[in-house]
Phi, psi and omega in degrees: 000321180294320179296320177298316180296318180297318180294322178295315178299317180296321178296315179295320179296315179296324180293315178297319180295320181289327175296318178295323181266011174067032174278148177295150181288331177300322179295324177297316181296320178295323179294322180291330180292337185290341180260004178293160176289154184295335181271007178291142182300141179267143176242115183248107177284143176270142178288145176280139179262129181283129178271110186268010180296145182287137179230153174297141181209169176234142184285345182246012177240154180291143176293135178298140179295136177283141178285113184288138177285142181297140179288130181261113180261126181253115182259123179251134182252142177239157180294112174233172177277157184292328184289334179292321179294322179294317180295323179295317180298320179296317179295322179294323179295321178296317180297320180302313181293320179296316180296318181295316180294318179296320179297318180295313180294317179294322178297318180294317179297319180293320179295320180296316178296320180296320178297322179295315179297322181296323178290331182283329188269149179285166180276118184272000180293340178293343182265016180293341180294348183301322179265127180303151185296330184291345180294321181294334182257013185295326182290342178282335184257336181242119178261098182294330180294322177295321179295321179295322180289324179300318183254072182274339183290156189293326185292315180282337179295336178293335180279347181287144176284170177281099185294333179294313179293324177298316179296319180295320181294316181290324177294320176297318178298318180294321183289329180295326184258008173282157183303317182294315181293329178296322178294317179299315180295327177296316180296319180294321180292322180295326180295335178283337182258003179247152177224175178233140174270190186292334180270004178086006181274149180279148174218151187268128182265320184238162179277167179296324179296317179295321179298319180295318178296318179297319179294321180296316178297321179297319179295320177297317179298319179296318179299311181298322180299311183282337171297320177293323176298317179294320177297320179295317178297318179297320179297315179296318179296323177298316179298319181295315179298321178298317178298318179297317179295322176296323176298319177297319180297325181277358178078025182294318182275349176054043177241154182288123180283132179251160176291144181290166183298315183291328178293320177298317180294321180295322177298319178299317180294323179297315179296317180296326179296316177293319180297317181296315184290329181278330187237015172056044174245173180220120178278164183241028177278146185289146164205161181267115183261118183263110182236154179175169176292159178299136179064026176277346180105021179303307183296324180294319177298317179296323178293322177294323178290322176280348178063037178199145176274084192257352186251151175300146185237147177207170183245104176077004180244162182286117179253325179272103184255000179205152178296138179239114178269120182246120177258117181262134178209164179279150177193163182291333184234147181275104186214166180223150181205138177283156183296321186260022183218151180259358180286136177254133179257119177281111186282358176267358181246134183295323182291326177290323178297316178296319180293322179294316177298320179294320180294321177297318179297318179296317181294324176297312181295324179291331181283340180278126180286163181296131180089001180246166178250324181233165183226150176268359180288130185271136174259122186257127183226133176252130179237124179242152178176154177294131174088001181283141175285133183281120178190171178238120179242147177237114181270119183259158176300145182293141179288135181239157180257339183220139175273117182267174180295143182095346179262154172291152185297332183260020184298313182302311182295323179294319178297320179295318183291322177296315180297316180293323180299322177283322186280338181285350171298118185295346179252006179281136176269122184266114175264096185273116184259126179235131179285117180283347184272354180244166180296137180297332182292343180275358184286138178253325189290332182296321178293320179297317180293321179294332175289321182281328180222075186295333180272351179066033183279345181221027182245135175238123184265133181234124176260116182262168176055046181292330179298317176292325180294316180295328182282324189265329185285138179284330182241103180297338180296342177296322175298317178299319178297325180293309184286348174264000176075024182257354183262314181270154179284003182263158179244157183209159176292321184204158181234135183226152178234127184225165175230123184247031174124179181263006182096003178271121184290341180265006181284138183277166182295317181298320178296320179294320180295318178297319179295319178296313179299318180294321181296311182291332177295326182256001185284137176293334180299324178276324181292321182276001176083009177290327174243140175268155187299322183283357178263359185243162179074146179289339176297309179296324177297318180298316181297316181294317180293319178297316178299315180296321180298310182289331175294318178293323179299312182296332182278335192243343191290323181290325178295320177296320179297320178294322179298318179288331176294319177293320177299318179297318180297318180296319180292319180294322177297317179296319179295316180298325181283328186259327181228066188291335185254010182246146175285153180277087181258124178280183186300317181293320179293319176298322179296319178297322179294314178296323180300315180295321179296319182293318179295324176295323180289329176292321178295331179296339178297328181288349181268357178290135184288153178298324178299317180297317179298313185293322179296315180293317182295318182292318181294314182290325178294320179292322176299326180285325186253356186297319180300316180295321181295315184290309188285321190256345182243302187290309182299313177297322181291329181293345179280358180292152182273340182216175184291323182295317180294323178300308183296323179296314180297319180297313182298318181296312184290326176294321179295316179297319181294319181292322181287329190251320192241320192300310182301317182294318176300321181294320179294319177300316179298318180297318180293320177293324177296315177299318179296317181294318179293319178297318178295323180297318179291323182291324184264000182293133181287131183263016181075224182295332183278354181288135179237107184290355179291343181267351190300316182294321179294315182297319178298319179293319180295319178298312181297317182290323178296315179295323179296322183278339186287139177230128178292153180300127186293332180282352183295322184293323182295314179291327178291325180298317179296317182296317181292322179297316179294324180293323182282342179282341184276122180250000188275126175253119192279329184215174183292330180296315178296325178294316178297322180294323178292320177298315180299319177296321178294316180298316178301316180298312182296319179297319179295319179292324180294318176299320180295320182292317178298325178293324178292317180296320178300321177290332181286318186265345178090188184291148177280185185294330179293313180295327180290325181279314187273330183247006174057044177257157181223163180266150174278163179303320179294318178297324177296319178293318178299318182296317180294322178294316180299319180300314180297322180289325177295323176298321179296321180288329178293324179291320181226093180291337181266025182295145178286175185285346183251145181261128182288162181294319179294327177293322178297318180294321178298315180297317183295319180295318179300321179289324177294329175295334178265014181063034176247116183265118181228163176246172182294320182298317179295323178295315181293321180295318177293321176301319181303315181285324180292313179295324179299315178297317178299315181294317183293322176294320179295323179290323177296320178294325179290330177297319179298325177292325184280355179298327179261017186266004180294326179297319178290331179295321181293336179262010179062030176059035178281138178060036180217137178279348181284130175233125181240048180293330178293328176294317179297319179301312184287336173292320177296318178296317181295318180294320178300317180297319181294314180293319178297318179298319180295318180295315179296323178299318179295319177297321180296306186289328184274329189232306193289327178295318178293322176294321176297318178298322177294318178297320178298317180297318178297319179296317180297322178293319179295318179297325182297327180275348182256099182295323180298321180293319179294319179297322181288325186269333178248096185234177179117162181297324180299315180294313182296320179297317178295321177298315179299318180298316182296314182294315182295322176297315180297317179296318181294318180296317179293325176295320179294321176295320180294317180297319178297316177295326179295321179289327182284337180288133180279000000 
């Protein structure tokens, strides 16, 4: 009995002591059991068994509490005496009442103390912004269970993170920032700063300011902790996506690969870019326009978003000379490729990065016209890589305030016009870059952006070089004013602060990211609350810009598709009304049709008959050389006193002519003949099938082909030998050839006589009939010429065998006779008039001699023995005629066998060159019909691609 009382007293005393010292009541119960009698009934709790079966779960929600199985208490009885049972029951009843009373009193005291602490501590729910909003909705967008099912094989399963631990971490993170947990954490934090004296009263250890600083540091530590968790998860997710994309590349899933959503959208923008520049229109599809002052860090921000140093770099000079459209999309490998090229640049290799930067710089300089500094021509670049945010960005030339030496005078205005052209798109997202290391008052771009978007509904402001700003600015609150939108007169959707490196052009992206994270981790701007966590780092900026971009795309793309549908209807209606029987052929299709027609016409040259070629060549060659033959060969030889002198003079002059001039003249004639025939076929009207829209193109192709064509250099050498042999032959075999030579001579002389009479008529003026019937009169010079001609005619009548040259005494006589008539003349005028008068006299005399030579073939066969008749001029013209015939035949063979094929080759080359020159095609194929067909083609293509993109956009979850 004494032992039982002692044990009961000891148990009650220990229980009261433990309540005062905050020991759990279970420990009290265990302690009381230690003094029980050995024969007291034992109570053995059974352990709960963990059910490890897989259940559906979410990584961002708390795991459901397991329903605990009821504890099964097994009471075992041993044979005891009845009085022991009664004493045990009495002791247990006493313990129950003591425990109940202690619990009620202690609970009331604890609640009162908790309420006091709660009133003292601030509300931590306001710090929920530390974790980005997308974290709370992450489980709605990422189905970890689906990812687990996709990678069911053992090899890829090793790459998966521990989803149970991830879920626990995120649930714990969510619970920390929930209102209830905030209160609990506040109470726990308050318990660290509160103490108790010996009487149980509270006393304050630290000030409110110290508590606030401690809470701020604790929040920053918590933020950084979970930021690292998120980065680790993103890295693991990036690796998994890379593995999945590589599997698709290797054909593991054996499904047809389709273009990504962003690639479809980028194609639409490329087509629209060409359409806008050609037809002076402006589309309203969204893209991210990167604008800023020169050297503000625009290109560096874009490189951080693209995760590669892809742009040319310089220090203080203009590097971006043309807009660069960069399409970012996901892919298994980090690579870049231009729109008009198939070369892929591996962005993980330094040599490929250097080659890409060099290629961009070359394209920029080639796009700049002579005398200009910048260009409006867009360079399109696609960048793929794991983890890249899908969007389309356009990097514009930096805005400048002053035109420096070496720049064109209108550089500043052109940059402003290019920037305005991109920003005036109501759906364009303006990424305004401001250099944080310079005074805000020096900014130019903010005023420009505020003009384009005064309400700030589509502007995102980015402050760069924050590390330099924090170091140099005397008042850090100025940075806070900037990122809160209170310093600049512009408004924006969001404000961000980023660091894009230490200024070292050779620094890598990973190094810059580490430096940026380290800076903001230790920055006072973040610790003191001047900057919020979601406003810093280029990672958060990239996420925000991507979200804004796709939101704008979803809101505006269908409206743009409807606009192009209406435009297409209007264009189709115009075509049906104006060209109802013609197919809608655009400029390229029309060019192909014209190309086939031109090639067919070149082939038609080979169908020209040999007789036609020779007739044309012989006629044109004689037209080219007839003057030389008459003036330099026949007339000088005709002044000979005998036949031997005549033939000697002719042979010498023919030899000189053949060696120096005749072959070259013949080749020129052949080439002109080929050109004329080619032009005749090109310009020949085809009746109903003729399309005059091709005339300008055909003419340009003809001229360029002729310009490029070069006759075979060996042709002149072979032609010279043939012509020399033909002129050496003096034998006329029959009367027919003799008559042909006389006819040729007569035609030539008559033609020259008509020309000479025309010249004399112009010299002396109208005759008496024209003066009387047509009221024409002579000028004073013509009157002098007429009087001079009259005196010279008298001289020829006196001596019909006069030579071709006028003696000095004869000139003096003529002048004196004219002076007697009050006509003042000089020697030069007299000789010039004599040349034409004697020429006419000689040609008439030669024609009369031709009539005499018609019956002279018989004397020719006898070599003019015992005959006063000499027909050396007939033999000369027979030699000339035979030479013309043989030369024409030789040239015809060269044309048909060689030169026509070479011309056809030149035409094909010209057509190929023109096909690659869009500006040339636009210049040569013009008119409303062509422009309307081009508009229809572009609008249809844009509408179709927009419909495909919209369908893919709706299918994307």
